[in-house]
C-alpha positions in Angstrom: 2.7 -9.4 -21.4 0.4 -7.0 -19.6 1.2 -7.0 -15.9 -1.3 -6.6 -13.1 0.0 -4.8 -10.0 -0.7 -6.1 -6.4 0.2 -3.5 -3.8 0.6 -4.8 -0.2 0.6 -2.0 2.4 2.1 -3.4 5.6 3.9 -3.1 9.0 4.1 -5.2 12.1 3.3 -2.1 14.1 -0.2 -0.5 14.6 -1.0 3.2 14.0 1.7 3.9 11.4 -0.6 5.2 8.6 -1.2 2.0 6.6 -4.9 2.7 5.9 -4.2 6.3 4.9 -1.6 5.1 2.4 -4.0 2.4 1.1 -6.7 5.1 0.7 -4.4 7.4 -1.3 -3.2 4.5 -3.5 -6.7 3.2 -4.2 -8.0 6.7 -5.1 -5.0 7.3 -7.4 -5.5 3.9 -9.1 -9.2 4.7 -9.6 -8.2 8.0 -11.2 -5.3 6.5 -13.3 -6.8 3.1 -14.3 -10.6 3.5 -13.8 -10.8 0.5 -11.5 -9.1 -1.0 -8.4 -10.0 -3.7 -5.9 -9.1 -3.1 -2.2 -8.7 -5.9 0.3 -9.2 -5.0 4.0 -7.3 -7.3 6.4 -7.9 -5.4 9.7 -9.4 -6.0 13.1 -10.1 -2.4 14.2 -12.0 0.6 12.7 -11.6 2.8 10.9 -10.3 0.6 8.1 -10.1 0.8 4.3 -13.6 -0.6 4.0 -15.1 2.3 5.9 -13.5 4.9 3.5 -13.9 3.1 0.2 -16.8 0.6 0.5 -17.5 0.7 -3.2 -14.1 -0.7 -4.2 -13.1 -2.7 -1.0 -13.9 -6.1 0.4 -12.9 -7.7 3.6 -10.4 -10.6 3.6 -9.9 -13.2 6.3 -6.6 -15.1 6.5 -7.4 -16.8 9.9 -8.4 -20.0 8.1 -7.3 -22.0 5.1 -10.4 -21.2 3.1 -10.0 -17.5 3.6 -6.3 -17.6 2.7 -6.9 -19.5 -0.6 -9.8 -17.2 -1.4 -7.6 -14.2 -1.1 -4.7 -15.8 -3.0 -6.9 -16.8 -5.9 -7.9 -13.2 -6.3 -4.3 -11.9 -6.2 -2.8 -14.3 -8.7 -5.2 -13.4 -11.6 -3.7 -11.3 -14.3 -6.9 -9.4 -15.1 -5.5 -5.9 -15.5 -7.3 -4.7 -12.3 -4.9 -3.4 -9.7 -5.2 -4.8 -6.2 -4.4 -3.0 -2.9 -4.2 -4.9 0.4 -4.5 -2.9 3.6 -2.7 -5.5 5.8 -3.4 -5.1 9.5 -0.4 -5.4 11.9 -2.0 -8.5 13.5 -1.9 -10.4 10.2 1.7 -9.4 9.2 3.4 -12.7 10.2 0.6 -15.0 9.1 0.3 -13.3 5.7 4.0 -13.4 4.8 4.3 -17.0 6.1 1.5 -17.9 3.7 3.1 -16.0 0.9 6.4 -17.9 1.4 4.7 -21.3 1.7 2.9 -21.0 -1.7 5.8 -19.4 -3.5 3.7 -16.3 -4.3 6.5 -14.2 -5.8 7.6 -16.9 -8.2 4.1 -17.7 -9.2 3.3 -14.0 -9.6 6.3 -13.6 -12.0 5.1 -16.6 -14.0 1.6 -15.2 -14.4 2.4 -11.6 -15.1 1.6 -10.2 -11.7 3.7 -7.4 -10.4 3.7 -7.4 -6.6 4.9 -4.3 -4.6 5.3 -4.6 -0.8 5.1 -1.1 0.7 6.5 -1.4 4.2 5.6 1.5 6.5 8.7 2.0 8.6 8.8 2.8 12.3 11.8 3.3 14.6 11.3 0.3 17.0 12.8 -3.1 17.0 9.6 -4.9 15.9 9.6 -2.8 12.7 13.3 -3.4 12.0 12.9 -7.2 12.6 9.8 -7.3 10.3 11.6 -5.5 7.6 14.7 -7.7 7.8 12.4 -10.8 7.4 10.9 -9.2 4.2 14.4 -8.4 2.8 15.2 -12.1 3.0 12.0 -13.2 1.3 10.8 -10.5 -1.0 12.6 -9.7 -4.3 14.5 -6.4 -3.9 12.7 -4.7 -6.7 9.4 -5.5 -5.1 10.2 -4.1 -1.6 9.8 -0.4 -0.9 10.0 1.5 2.3 7.3 4.1 3.1 8.8 7.0 5.1 5.7 8.5 6.8 7.0 11.7 8.3 4.0 11.8 10.7 5.5 8.6 12.3 9.2 9.0 11.7 10.1 12.5 12.7 13.7 12.8 11.5 16.1 10.8 9.4 15.0 7.3 8.1 16.7 4.6 10.3 19.7 3.0 8.6 18.0 -0.4 8.5 15.6 0.9 5.9 17.8 3.0 3.8 19.0 0.5 1.3 15.7 -0.1 -0.5 13.6 2.2 -2.7 11.6 4.7 -0.7 8.4 6.6 -0.9 8.1 9.7 1.4 4.8 10.8 2.8 5.2 14.3 4.2 3.6 15.2 7.5 0.5 17.4 7.5 -0.5 19.9 10.1 -2.9 18.5 12.7 -5.9 20.4 11.4 -5.4 19.0 7.9 -4.8 15.5 9.2 -8.1 15.7 11.1 -9.8 16.9 7.9 -8.6 14.0 5.7 -9.4 11.5 8.4 -13.1 12.0 7.9 -14.8 9.0 6.3 -16.5 11.2 3.8 -13.2 12.8 2.5 -12.0 12.0 -1.0 -8.5 13.0 -2.2 -9.4 13.0 -5.8 -12.6 14.8 -5.0 -10.6 17.5 -3.2 -8.3 18.0 -6.2 -11.2 18.4 -8.5 -13.1 20.8 -6.2 -10.2 23.0 -5.0 -9.3 25.5 -7.7 -6.3 26.8 -5.8 -3.5 24.4 -6.6 -1.1 26.2 -4.3 -2.8 25.0 -1.1 -0.7 22.7 1.1 -3.2 19.8 0.9 -3.5 20.1 -2.9 0.2 19.9 -3.3 0.5 17.1 -0.7 -2.0 14.9 -2.6 -0.4 15.6 -5.9 3.1 14.8 -4.6 1.8 11.4 -3.3 0.0 10.7 -6.6 3.2 11.4 -8.4 5.1 8.9 -6.3 2.5 6.2 -7.1 2.6 7.2 -10.8 6.3 6.4 -10.8 5.5 2.8 -9.6 2.9 2.4 -12.3 5.3 3.6 -15.0 7.8 0.9 -13.9 5.2 -1.7 -15.0 5.5 -0.7 -18.6 7.8 -2.7 -20.8 11.2 -1.1 -21.4 12.0 -0.4 -25.1 15.3 -1.7 -26.3 
């Protein structure tokens, strides 16, 4: 059965780089698949909708109608990858909802492949949030994002048992450059002929990490 991926970028902490990772992933999926749908669950700007308005829509989980509307979109095996930029304010509510409806079991039944990309931080809130996910999310679906801009040093032991994706830190001037609303990662790769630049290699390294996730969706030959 063809499986449709649903990527949930999350953390109970603000300002850990969730939207940056969601942008990278959306642009990679557009390049790799030709289509993607982003869902922006955020209170503050800038958000995913600001950067990728053509492929992103807002989602509201503050009421029952909004929750069901979002879940109905995520549970459809239509071959279009979904990316959720989950604001920290909605972390508990979203995963409570996911548990109540049995999302992961229903996803498996319908051929949906969820990936929860938890952006780690070094505080207790982050550790508690991750432990809750470890108890409720299938191990193969839960990944830790080690954003070196946030975690300067070794990944805390609480996160070390799960699969990891490392996002290298960029110099401040490059971070400011990619934070512009008009900036496109894929556009930069296509326009910059010098593949040895730090930003070129940074984007390619991150795209390679996402490609490994996409390859895991393919059926294994016996």
